[in-house]
C-alpha positions as CSV (number, residue, x, y, z in Angstrom):
1,M,70.9,73.6,96.8
2,E,69.5,71.9,93.7
3,S,71.5,69.1,92.1
4,N,71.5,67.1,88.9
5,V,72.0,63.3,89.4
6,S,73.7,61.1,87.1
7,E,74.8,57.6,86.9
8,R,78.6,57.1,85.6
9,N,78.6,53.6,86.5
10,V,76.5,50.9,88.4
11,S,78.1,51.4,91.8
12,R,78.8,55.2,91.9
13,R,75.9,57.8,92.0
14,I,77.2,61.3,91.2
15,E,75.4,64.6,92.1
16,R,76.3,68.0,90.5
17,L,76.5,70.9,92.9
18,S,77.0,74.5,92.2
19,R,79.4,75.1,95.1
20,V,80.5,73.3,98.3
21,V,82.4,74.5,101.5
22,I,84.9,72.2,103.2
23,R,86.7,72.6,106.5
24,F,89.8,70.6,107.6
25,A,90.4,70.9,111.3
26,G,93.0,69.1,113.5
27,D,96.0,69.7,115.7
28,S,98.5,72.2,114.5
29,G,100.8,69.2,113.9
30,D,98.2,67.4,111.7
31,G,99.0,69.2,108.4
32,M,95.5,70.8,108.0
33,Q,97.0,73.7,106.3
34,I,98.9,71.6,103.7
35,T,95.7,69.4,103.2
36,G,93.5,72.5,102.6
37,D,96.3,74.1,100.4
38,R,96.5,71.0,98.2
39,F,92.8,70.6,97.8
40,T,92.8,74.4,96.8
41,A,95.3,73.9,94.4
42,T,93.4,70.9,92.7
43,A,90.2,72.9,92.7
44,A,92.1,75.8,90.9
45,A,93.5,73.5,88.4
46,M,89.9,72.2,87.8
47,G,88.6,75.7,86.9
48,N,86.5,76.3,90.0
49,D,86.3,79.7,91.5
50,L,87.4,79.6,95.2
51,N,87.9,81.4,98.3
52,T,89.8,80.2,101.4
53,L,90.1,81.0,105.2
54,P,93.2,79.3,106.7
55,D,92.8,79.8,110.6
56,Y,95.9,79.3,112.5
57,P,96.2,78.7,116.2
58,A,97.6,81.6,118.3
59,E,99.7,79.4,120.5
60,I,103.0,78.4,118.7
61,R,103.4,75.2,120.7
62,A,100.1,74.7,122.3
63,P,99.7,71.1,124.0
64,A,98.7,68.5,121.4
65,G,95.0,67.8,121.4
66,T,94.0,71.0,123.3
67,L,91.5,73.6,122.2
68,P,94.1,76.4,121.9
69,G,96.1,74.2,119.2
70,V,93.4,73.6,116.9
71,S,94.2,74.5,113.2
72,A,91.7,74.7,110.5
73,F,91.6,75.6,106.8
74,Q,88.1,76.2,105.0
75,I,87.7,76.4,101.2
76,N,84.5,77.4,99.4
77,F,84.8,76.2,95.6
78,S,82.2,76.8,93.0
79,S,81.1,76.6,89.3
80,E,79.8,80.4,90.1
81,D,81.3,83.6,91.0
82,I,82.0,83.5,94.9
83,Q,83.6,86.2,97.2
84,T,84.0,84.7,100.5
85,P,85.1,81.2,102.1
86,G,81.5,80.5,102.9
87,D,79.4,80.8,105.9
88,E,78.9,77.2,107.0
89,P,81.0,74.2,106.1
90,D,78.9,71.5,104.1
91,V,81.7,69.2,105.3
92,L,83.9,69.1,108.3
93,V,86.9,66.8,108.7
94,A,87.8,66.6,112.3
95,M,91.0,64.9,113.2
96,N,90.4,64.9,117.2
97,P,87.9,65.8,119.8
98,A,89.3,69.3,120.1
99,A,88.9,70.2,116.3
100,L,85.4,68.8,116.7
101,R,84.5,70.8,119.7
102,V,86.0,74.2,118.3
103,N,84.4,73.7,114.7
104,I,81.1,71.6,115.1
105,K,79.1,74.8,115.8
106,D,79.8,75.9,112.3
107,L,78.7,72.8,110.5
108,K,75.3,73.1,108.6
109,S,72.4,70.9,109.8
110,N,72.7,67.4,108.0
111,G,76.2,68.5,106.9
112,V,78.9,65.7,106.4
113,L,80.9,65.1,109.5
114,I,84.2,62.8,109.0
115,V,85.8,62.0,112.4
116,N,89.0,60.3,113.1
117,T,87.9,57.9,115.7
118,D,91.5,56.8,116.7
119,S,91.8,60.2,118.7
120,F,89.0,59.7,120.8
121,E,90.4,58.0,123.7
122,R,89.4,59.1,127.2
123,T,92.4,61.4,127.5
124,D,91.9,63.0,124.2
125,L,88.3,63.9,125.3
126,E,89.4,65.3,128.4
127,K,92.0,67.6,126.6
128,A,89.1,68.8,124.6
129,Q,86.9,69.4,127.7
130,Y,84.4,66.8,126.9
131,T,82.7,65.0,129.7
132,S,81.2,62.2,127.5
133,N,82.2,60.8,124.0
134,P,80.1,62.9,121.3
135,L,80.3,59.9,118.8
136,E,78.1,57.9,121.5
137,D,76.1,60.4,123.4
138,H,73.8,61.3,120.5
139,T,74.9,65.0,120.4
140,L,75.9,64.8,116.8
141,E,72.4,63.4,115.5
142,A,72.0,66.7,113.5
143,Y,74.9,65.7,111.1
144,R,75.7,62.7,108.8
145,V,78.7,61.3,110.9
146,F,81.3,59.1,109.2
147,P,83.6,57.6,111.7
148,V,86.9,56.6,110.1
149,A,89.9,55.2,111.8
150,L,92.3,57.3,109.9
151,E,95.4,56.6,112.0
152,R,94.9,52.8,111.8
153,L,94.1,52.7,108.2
154,T,97.1,54.9,107.3
155,K,99.4,52.6,109.3
156,E,98.0,49.6,107.7
157,A,98.5,51.2,104.2
158,L,102.3,52.0,105.0
159,K,103.1,49.3,107.3
160,D,106.0,48.0,104.7
161,T,107.4,51.5,104.1
162,G,110.1,51.4,106.9
163,L,109.0,54.5,108.4
164,T,108.6,55.1,112.1
165,V,105.2,55.1,113.8
166,K,105.5,58.9,114.3
167,E,106.4,59.3,110.7
168,I,103.5,57.1,109.5
169,N,100.9,59.0,111.6
170,R,102.0,62.4,110.0
171,C,100.5,60.9,106.7
172,K,97.1,60.6,107.9
173,N,96.1,63.9,106.6
174,F,96.8,62.7,103.1
175,F,94.5,59.7,103.8
176,A,91.8,62.1,104.6
177,L,92.6,64.3,101.6
178,G,92.2,61.1,99.5
179,M,88.7,60.6,100.7
180,M,87.8,64.2,99.8
181,Y,89.0,63.7,96.4
182,W,87.0,60.7,95.9
183,L,83.9,62.5,97.5
184,Y,84.1,65.3,95.0
185,N,85.6,63.6,91.9
186,R,89.1,65.4,92.2
187,P,92.0,63.9,90.4
188,L,95.0,62.9,92.5
189,D,97.7,63.6,90.0
190,H,98.3,67.3,90.9
191,T,98.9,66.3,94.6
192,V,101.1,63.5,93.6
193,Q,103.3,65.8,91.6
194,W,103.4,68.1,94.4
195,I,104.5,65.3,96.9
196,R,107.2,64.5,94.4
197,D,108.6,68.1,94.2
198,K,108.1,68.8,97.9
199,F,109.9,65.6,99.0
200,K,112.5,65.6,96.2
201,G,115.5,63.2,97.3
202,K,113.3,61.4,100.0
203,P,112.0,58.6,98.1
204,Q,110.4,56.9,101.4
205,Y,108.4,60.1,102.2
206,I,107.3,60.4,98.4
207,E,106.1,56.8,98.5
208,A,104.4,57.1,102.0
209,N,102.5,60.3,101.4
210,T,101.4,59.1,97.8
211,R,100.3,55.6,99.0
212,A,98.2,57.4,102.0
213,L,96.5,59.6,99.4
214,Q,95.8,56.8,97.3
215,A,94.5,54.6,100.2
216,G,92.2,57.3,101.2
217,Y,90.7,57.4,97.8
218,S,90.6,53.6,97.4
219,Y,89.0,53.2,100.8
220,C,85.9,55.2,99.8
221,E,85.9,53.3,96.5
222,A,86.1,49.9,98.3
223,T,83.8,50.5,101.3
224,E,81.1,52.5,99.6
225,I,81.1,54.6,102.9
226,F,79.4,57.3,100.8
227,Q,76.2,56.6,98.9
228,V,76.8,59.3,96.6
229,S,79.9,61.5,95.4
230,Y,79.7,65.1,93.8
231,E,80.9,67.1,91.1
232,V,81.4,70.7,90.9
233,P,82.1,71.9,87.5
234,P,84.5,74.6,86.3
235,A,83.3,78.2,86.8
236,K,82.8,80.5,83.7
237,L,85.4,82.9,84.3
238,P,86.5,85.8,82.2
239,P,89.2,84.5,79.5
240,G,92.8,84.9,80.6
241,K,95.5,83.2,82.5
242,Y,94.8,82.6,86.2
243,R,96.8,81.4,89.1
244,N,95.7,80.8,92.7
245,I,97.1,83.5,94.9
246,N,97.1,84.7,98.6
247,G,97.2,88.3,99.6
248,N,100.7,88.5,100.8
249,S,101.9,87.0,97.6
250,A,99.8,89.4,95.6
251,L,100.9,92.2,97.3
252,A,104.5,91.3,97.0
253,L,103.9,91.0,93.3
254,G,102.2,94.6,93.2
255,L,105.2,96.1,94.8
256,V,107.6,94.5,92.1
257,A,105.3,95.5,89.3
258,A,105.2,99.2,90.6
259,A,108.9,99.3,90.8
260,Q,109.2,97.9,87.4
261,R,106.7,100.5,85.9
262,A,108.5,103.3,87.8
263,Q,111.9,101.9,86.9
264,L,113.2,102.1,90.3
265,P,115.0,99.5,92.7
266,L,112.5,98.2,95.3
267,F,113.8,98.1,98.9
268,L,112.0,96.4,101.6
269,G,113.0,96.9,105.2
270,S,111.1,94.7,107.6
271,Y,111.1,92.9,110.9
272,P,109.2,89.5,111.2
273,I,105.8,89.8,112.5
274,T,102.6,87.7,111.9
275,P,100.8,87.9,109.6
276,A,103.2,90.2,107.7
277,S,106.2,87.9,107.6
278,D,105.4,86.2,104.3
279,V,105.7,89.5,102.4
280,L,109.3,89.6,103.5
281,H,109.8,85.9,102.5
282,E,108.1,86.5,99.1
283,L,110.0,89.6,98.0
284,S,113.3,87.9,98.8
285,R,112.7,85.6,95.8
286,Y,112.9,88.6,93.3
287,K,116.4,89.8,93.4
288,E,116.7,89.4,89.6
289,F,114.2,92.4,89.4
290,G,116.2,94.7,91.5
291,V,114.5,93.9,94.8
292,L,116.7,94.2,98.0
293,T,115.3,92.9,101.2
294,F,116.7,93.6,104.6
295,Q,115.6,92.0,107.9
296,A,116.1,94.7,110.5
297,E,116.8,94.1,114.2
298,D,113.4,95.7,115.1
299,E,110.4,97.5,113.7
300,I,112.0,100.9,114.1
301,G,115.1,99.9,112.4
302,A,113.1,98.4,109.6
303,I,111.2,101.7,108.9
304,G,114.4,103.8,109.3
305,S,116.4,101.6,106.7
306,A,113.2,102.0,104.4
307,L,113.0,105.9,104.8
308,G,116.8,106.0,104.1
309,A,116.4,104.0,100.9
310,A,113.5,106.5,99.9
311,F,116.1,109.2,100.3
312,A,118.4,107.3,98.2
313,G,115.9,107.0,95.3
314,C,114.4,103.6,95.9
315,L,110.6,102.5,95.9
316,A,110.7,101.9,99.7
317,V,108.7,99.7,101.5
318,T,108.0,98.5,105.3
319,T,105.7,95.9,106.3
320,T,104.3,95.2,109.8
321,S,101.0,94.5,111.6
322,G,99.4,96.5,114.5
323,P,101.9,96.5,117.1
324,G,104.6,97.3,114.5
325,L,102.8,100.2,113.3
326,S,102.7,101.6,116.8
327,L,106.6,101.4,116.9
328,K,107.0,102.9,113.6
329,S,104.8,106.0,114.2
330,E,107.7,108.5,115.2
331,T,109.7,107.4,111.9
332,L,106.5,107.6,110.0
333,G,106.2,111.5,111.3
334,L,109.7,111.9,109.9
335,A,108.6,110.7,106.6
336,V,105.8,113.2,106.6
337,M,108.0,116.0,107.5
338,T,110.8,115.1,104.9
339,E,108.3,114.4,102.4
340,L,109.7,111.2,100.9
341,P,107.9,108.5,99.2
342,L,107.5,105.4,101.5
343,V,104.8,102.6,101.4
344,L,104.0,101.2,104.8
345,V,102.0,98.1,104.7
346,D,99.9,97.3,107.7
347,I,98.4,93.7,107.6
348,Q,96.0,94.2,110.6
349,R,95.3,91.6,113.2
350,G,93.5,91.2,116.4
351,G,94.5,93.8,119.1
352,P,95.3,95.5,121.3
353,S,99.0,94.7,122.3
354,T,99.7,91.1,121.2
355,G,96.1,90.5,121.2
356,L,95.1,87.7,118.5
357,P,98.3,87.5,116.4
358,T,96.8,84.8,114.0
359,K,93.1,86.3,113.8
360,T,91.9,88.8,111.4
361,E,90.7,92.6,112.4
362,Q,90.6,95.8,110.7
363,A,90.9,98.0,113.9
364,D,93.9,100.1,112.9
365,L,92.1,102.5,110.6
366,L,92.2,105.5,113.2
367,Q,95.7,104.5,114.1
368,A,96.8,104.8,110.3
369,L,94.9,108.2,109.9
370,F,95.9,109.6,113.5
371,G,98.7,107.6,114.9
372,R,101.1,110.3,115.0
373,H,101.8,113.4,117.1
374,G,101.4,116.7,115.5
375,E,99.5,117.3,112.4
376,A,100.9,114.5,110.2
377,P,98.3,113.6,107.5
378,L,99.0,111.0,104.9
379,P,97.1,109.0,102.3
380,V,95.6,105.6,103.6
381,I,94.3,103.1,101.1
382,A,93.0,99.5,101.7
383,A,92.7,96.3,99.6
384,R,89.4,94.5,99.4
385,S,90.5,90.7,98.6
386,P,93.5,88.5,98.3
387,A,94.0,89.2,94.5
388,D,93.2,92.9,94.9
389,C,96.2,93.4,97.1
390,F,98.2,93.3,93.8
391,H,96.3,96.2,92.6
392,A,96.3,98.0,96.0
393,A,100.2,97.7,96.4
394,F,100.5,99.0,93.0
395,E,98.2,102.0,93.7
396,A,99.9,102.8,97.0
397,S,103.3,102.9,95.3
398,R,101.9,105.2,92.5
399,I,100.5,107.6,95.2
400,A,103.7,107.7,97.1
401,I,106.0,108.5,94.2
402,E,103.6,110.8,92.4
403,H,103.0,112.9,95.4
404,M,106.3,112.6,97.2
405,I,104.6,111.1,100.4
406,P,104.3,108.2,102.8
407,V,101.3,106.1,102.2
408,I,99.8,103.4,104.3
409,L,98.2,100.4,102.9
410,L,96.0,98.4,105.0
411,T,95.1,94.7,104.5
412,D,94.3,92.1,107.2
413,G,95.0,88.7,108.2
414,Y,92.3,87.2,106.1
415,L,93.4,88.8,103.1
416,A,96.9,87.9,103.8
417,N,96.4,84.3,104.2
418,G,93.3,83.6,102.1
419,S,93.3,82.9,98.4
420,E,91.4,83.2,95.2
421,P,92.0,83.0,91.5
422,W,93.9,86.0,90.2
423,L,93.6,87.0,86.4
424,L,97.2,87.9,85.5
425,P,97.3,91.2,84.2
426,N,99.2,92.2,81.1
427,A,102.5,93.8,82.3
428,A,102.3,96.4,79.3
429,D,98.7,97.5,80.4
430,L,99.9,98.5,83.7
431,E,100.2,102.3,84.2
432,A,103.5,103.7,84.0
433,I,104.7,105.6,87.0
434,P,106.8,108.4,85.8
435,V,109.9,109.4,87.9
436,Q,111.9,112.6,87.4
437,F,115.0,113.1,89.7
438,R,116.3,116.7,89.7
439,K,119.6,116.9,88.2
440,E,120.0,120.6,87.6
441,A,121.9,122.7,90.2
442,A,120.6,126.2,89.0
443,G,117.8,127.5,91.2
444,F,117.5,124.4,93.1
445,E,115.4,124.4,96.2
446,P,114.7,120.9,98.0
447,Y,111.2,122.0,98.9
448,A,110.1,123.6,95.6
449,R,106.9,122.3,94.8
450,D,104.8,121.0,91.6
451,P,102.0,123.4,91.3
452,E,99.3,120.7,90.8
453,T,100.4,118.1,93.3
454,L,102.4,120.2,95.7
455,A,104.9,117.4,95.4
456,R,108.6,118.4,96.2
457,Q,111.6,117.4,94.0
458,W,113.2,114.1,94.3
459,V,117.1,114.4,94.3
460,R,119.3,111.4,94.6
461,P,122.1,111.9,97.2
462,G,125.5,112.9,95.7
463,T,124.1,114.5,92.6
464,P,126.7,117.4,92.1
465,G,125.3,120.8,93.1
466,L,122.1,119.6,94.8
467,E,123.5,118.8,98.1
468,H,120.8,119.4,100.9
469,R,119.9,118.0,104.1
470,I,116.6,116.6,105.7
471,G,115.4,115.9,109.2
472,G,112.6,116.3,111.5
473,L,112.7,120.0,112.3
474,E,110.2,122.2,110.6
475,K,111.1,123.3,107.0
476,Q,111.2,126.7,105.6
477,D,109.0,126.4,102.5
478,G,111.0,126.3,99.4
479,T,114.7,126.2,100.8
480,G,114.0,123.5,103.3
481,N,116.1,125.4,105.8
482,V,115.2,124.8,109.6
483,S,112.6,127.3,110.5
484,Y,111.1,128.1,113.9
485,D,108.8,131.1,112.5
486,P,105.2,130.7,113.7
487,E,103.8,131.7,110.4
488,N,105.9,129.5,108.6
489,H,105.1,126.5,110.7
490,E,101.3,127.2,110.3
491,H,101.7,127.6,106.5
492,M,103.6,124.1,106.2
493,V,100.9,122.4,108.3
494,H,98.1,123.5,106.0
495,L,100.4,123.0,103.0
496,R,101.0,119.3,103.9
497,A,97.3,118.8,104.5
498,E,96.5,120.4,101.2
499,K,98.9,118.1,99.5
500,V,97.1,114.9,100.8
501,R,93.6,116.7,100.0
502,R,94.7,117.1,96.3
503,I,95.2,113.5,95.9
504,A,91.4,113.3,95.8
505,D,91.6,115.1,92.3
506,R,93.8,112.2,91.0
507,I,91.8,109.1,92.5
508,P,88.2,107.8,91.1
509,E,84.9,109.1,92.5
510,A,82.9,106.8,94.6
511,V,80.9,104.4,92.3
512,V,77.4,102.8,93.7
513,R,76.8,99.1,92.9
514,G,73.1,99.2,92.3
515,P,70.7,101.9,92.4
516,G,72.3,105.3,92.9
517,S,69.7,106.2,95.4
518,G,67.2,104.5,97.6
519,Q,66.5,103.1,101.0
520,V,69.8,101.2,102.1
521,L,73.5,101.7,101.0
522,V,75.9,99.4,102.5
523,V,79.4,101.1,102.7
524,G,82.5,99.0,103.5
525,W,86.2,99.0,103.5
526,G,88.8,96.4,103.3
527,S,88.1,92.8,103.6
528,T,84.4,93.4,104.3
529,Y,84.0,93.7,100.5
530,G,83.3,89.9,100.0
531,P,80.5,89.5,102.4
532,I,78.8,92.6,101.5
533,H,78.9,91.9,97.8
534,S,77.5,88.3,98.6
535,A,74.9,89.7,100.7
536,I,73.7,92.1,97.9
537,T,73.8,89.6,95.4
538,E,71.7,87.2,97.6
539,L,69.1,89.8,98.4
540,E,69.0,90.7,94.4
541,R,68.2,87.1,93.9
542,Q,65.1,87.4,96.2
543,G,63.9,90.5,94.7
544,I,65.2,92.8,97.6
545,V,67.0,96.1,96.6
546,A,70.1,97.5,98.5
547,S,73.1,99.3,97.2
548,Q,76.9,98.9,97.8
549,L,79.7,101.3,98.0
550,H,83.3,100.0,98.8
551,L,86.0,102.4,99.7
552,R,89.6,101.8,98.5
553,H,90.8,105.4,99.4
554,L,90.2,106.1,103.0
555,N,92.3,109.4,103.1
556,P,91.5,111.4,101.2
557,M,88.0,110.1,100.5
558,P,86.4,110.3,96.9
559,R,85.4,113.9,96.4
560,N,81.8,112.9,95.4
561,L,81.3,110.7,98.7
562,G,79.0,112.9,100.6
563,D,76.8,113.5,97.9
564,V,76.3,109.8,97.3
565,L,75.8,109.1,101.1
566,R,73.0,111.8,101.1
567,R,70.8,110.0,98.5
568,F,70.1,107.0,100.7
569,D,67.6,106.8,103.6
570,K,69.9,104.6,105.5
571,V,73.7,104.0,105.3
572,L,74.9,100.7,106.9
573,V,78.6,100.2,107.8
574,P,79.9,96.8,108.6
575,E,83.4,96.8,110.1
576,M,85.6,94.3,112.0
577,N,86.3,96.9,114.7
578,L,83.9,99.1,116.8
579,G,82.7,101.5,114.2
580,Q,85.8,103.5,112.9
581,L,84.8,104.2,109.5
582,A,81.4,104.9,110.7
583,F,83.0,107.3,113.2
584,L,84.7,109.2,110.4
585,L,81.5,109.3,108.1
586,R,79.6,110.9,110.8
587,A,82.4,113.6,111.5
588,H,83.0,114.3,107.7
589,Y,79.6,114.3,106.4
590,L,77.3,114.8,109.6
591,I,75.2,111.5,108.6
592,D,73.9,109.1,111.1
593,V,75.2,106.1,109.7
594,V,74.3,102.6,111.0
595,S,77.3,101.1,112.5
596,F,77.4,97.2,112.4
597,T,80.4,95.7,114.2
598,K,82.0,92.3,114.7
599,V,85.4,91.8,116.7
600,Q,85.7,88.1,116.9
601,G,88.9,87.6,115.0
602,K,86.7,86.1,112.1
603,P,85.4,87.7,108.9
604,F,81.8,88.7,108.5
605,K,79.4,86.1,107.2
606,R,77.0,86.7,104.3
607,S,74.2,85.7,106.4
608,E,75.1,88.4,109.0
609,I,75.0,91.3,106.7
610,T,71.9,89.9,104.9
611,A,70.1,89.9,108.1
612,K,71.1,93.4,109.2
613,I,70.0,94.8,105.9
614,R,66.6,93.0,106.1
615,E,66.3,94.5,109.6
616,I,67.0,98.0,108.5
617,L,64.5,97.7,105.4
618,E,61.8,96.5,107.8
619,A,62.2,99.4,110.2
620,L,61.8,101.7,107.2
621,R,58.4,100.3,106.2
């Protein structure tokens, strides 16, 4: 990476970089998520573009210092447009041997490695399954290693605060954060203010954490441990007001915005499950906007309450992850039969069963499309980035209301927990979502349909003269009466399928980034957008041509998709599953797409997709 060197003063040489990737790693009790989050907030305040990847341990209380208990937070911050948290860290801060062992393989050659030497005793090494001390056996020679006694230095800085040894040790993450602020010329004031707000009413904690932060910064200044520090200038982003946001928060705001534009109360019926629980927490903060949140006793109760709210005239939502989607499937079929507007948000994680609850995956696509008994089609859409979760939630709500149909919205653990700058939309610019409740009793039929969308009428319970019943038994078209007539059943099956198909008439056609025809088209969905976009951009810089098409609407798919796919010699489909979209594209369009899969609980790297595109281009020569 090219850099510009300047002399700010005699003792401090500063290099300017376009982007940096830092990973903080330690035990789950070392505060790595807070450390990464604070660095992220400061980078956002300084105007950098950024993208983050929190990595939580799956074990709730793994033994301290062991490999299953390692927690990490990676941030890619830049003066340029970026779409991923970065392939390889430039800097790794390892708080113990387990964190080092789990993460060292990702650190780039000659990268900066800051190690907390106080946690490298014999027992610490044994817990991390080291047979020798990596700080002494020359296994780290490929990196620039900076051993720092973080615990001892933090203890020295806080010796007169009156805190216990355990409380003082908890502040060492702020000492490490202070070091990173010095190394990358970040101000301390944003974090100092956060500490004051976080520990309001606890002056000892405010003083201790602030002093630890300042001590880490001063340590670098006084010892000259680093020969150079770095600057990453602000990014040139489109004008407007930005905030740093993660996918779950963006999704919650998208649902609130949709409810406001539809002038409906918003009801969330949910049951806590990783990584979807934060949507429940977030929405509970918006009661003044007519939001009602209900934590049910289980996943079935959650979707049942949401479906009841839809019947009552609310924008109804239920949130879950893969295991919960399985449990909700029967009630989801009931929502298809009753034709009520419901948004089911599936924040995907590693499976099957409990699987990898804190790791990302996108393997629920086929379940979303077909995971119900009988012919029970419904729309499926997917968000592509943390900030895009806002727009995807708004779109899912619009389709549900406009077409009187349940909709599944897919995100995943990476999008849910990852963050990026979000350009706040103007509320007045958001599309209005018109809602018309039937009020006239004359000629009323519950399943009378809009001739264009085939949506049935929405009636609030208790409206005089419009009493009707709903349920899971087959309906007679129009009247909604229970019908066992064979011809009517086939008619209704086709009608419900046609209702979904007609949504394609009201969504955008597929748009290709790059040439509209050629050798290679990379098709993605969900969170593969970032690495695919970055790979295409990298190849463009090298004079290599490839095109990208990203699908938001997975059922129905855009009307022109088949025509677009046939314009390319090869279609590459990267997915964090065993090829589910590839399977669908082959079945729908009879095109032998190239399936490229990764199922490791981690997002794709830009380099992985770049290498695969090169491989395909080489084979086409």
